[in-house]
C-alpha positions in Angstrom: 25.2 82.6 70.2 23.9 80.7 73.5 20.8 78.7 74.0 19.0 81.6 75.7 19.9 84.0 73.0 18.6 81.5 70.5 15.3 81.0 72.1 14.8 84.8 72.5 15.5 85.3 68.8 13.3 82.5 67.8 10.6 84.0 70.2 10.9 87.3 68.5 10.4 85.7 65.0 7.6 83.5 66.1 5.8 86.4 67.6 6.3 88.5 64.4 4.7 85.6 62.3 1.9 84.8 64.6 1.1 88.8 64.6 1.1 88.6 60.8 -1.3 85.7 60.9 -3.5 87.1 63.3 -3.3 91.0 62.8 -6.4 91.6 65.0 -5.2 90.0 68.2 -2.9 91.3 70.7 0.0 88.5 71.0 2.6 88.4 73.6 4.8 85.6 74.5 2.4 84.5 77.3 -0.4 84.3 74.9 -2.5 81.2 75.3 -4.5 80.7 72.0 -7.6 79.5 73.7 -8.0 82.9 75.2 -8.8 84.2 71.6 -10.9 81.3 70.6 -8.9 80.8 67.5 -10.6 78.8 65.0 -8.9 76.0 63.1 -8.5 78.2 59.8 -6.7 80.9 62.0 -4.5 78.3 63.7 -3.5 76.8 60.1 -2.7 80.4 59.0 -0.6 81.0 62.1 1.4 77.8 61.9 1.9 78.6 58.0 3.2 82.0 58.8 5.6 80.6 61.3 6.7 77.8 59.0 7.2 80.4 56.3 9.3 82.8 58.6 11.6 80.3 60.0 11.9 77.9 56.9 10.7 75.0 59.2 8.0 72.3 58.9 5.7 71.9 61.8 2.9 70.1 60.1 3.3 66.8 62.0 2.9 68.4 65.5 -0.6 67.2 66.7 -3.0 70.2 66.8 -3.5 70.1 70.4 0.3 70.1 71.3 0.4 73.8 70.5 -1.6 76.0 72.9 0.5 79.0 73.4 3.1 81.2 71.8 5.9 79.4 74.1 4.7 76.1 72.8 5.3 77.2 69.2 8.8 78.4 70.3 9.4 75.1 71.8 8.3 73.1 68.9 10.6 75.3 66.5 13.6 74.8 69.0 13.0 71.2 69.1 13.0 71.0 65.3 16.3 73.0 65.2 18.0 70.6 67.6 16.9 67.8 65.3 18.8 69.5 62.5 15.6 69.6 60.2 16.6 71.1 56.7 16.3 74.8 56.4 17.0 75.3 60.1 20.8 75.3 60.2 
């Protein structure tokens, strides 16, 4: 699988996890979380769902660093490149 395929697969899984965390929101890859006025509890729930779906730890990422779905995808991809346990 090449890098583009991997990123697309991660994007699909991230979108699914975020939609589970925020079922009342219409989430697409271009979604900026500020557009929804997501509160901290919702943001924590969203990150937790992504971590569970992908078996990855994102807890040390500064809260302001993730502003959109693509930011989450990038953070996951970065973790996978670092070889974090549970991502191989």
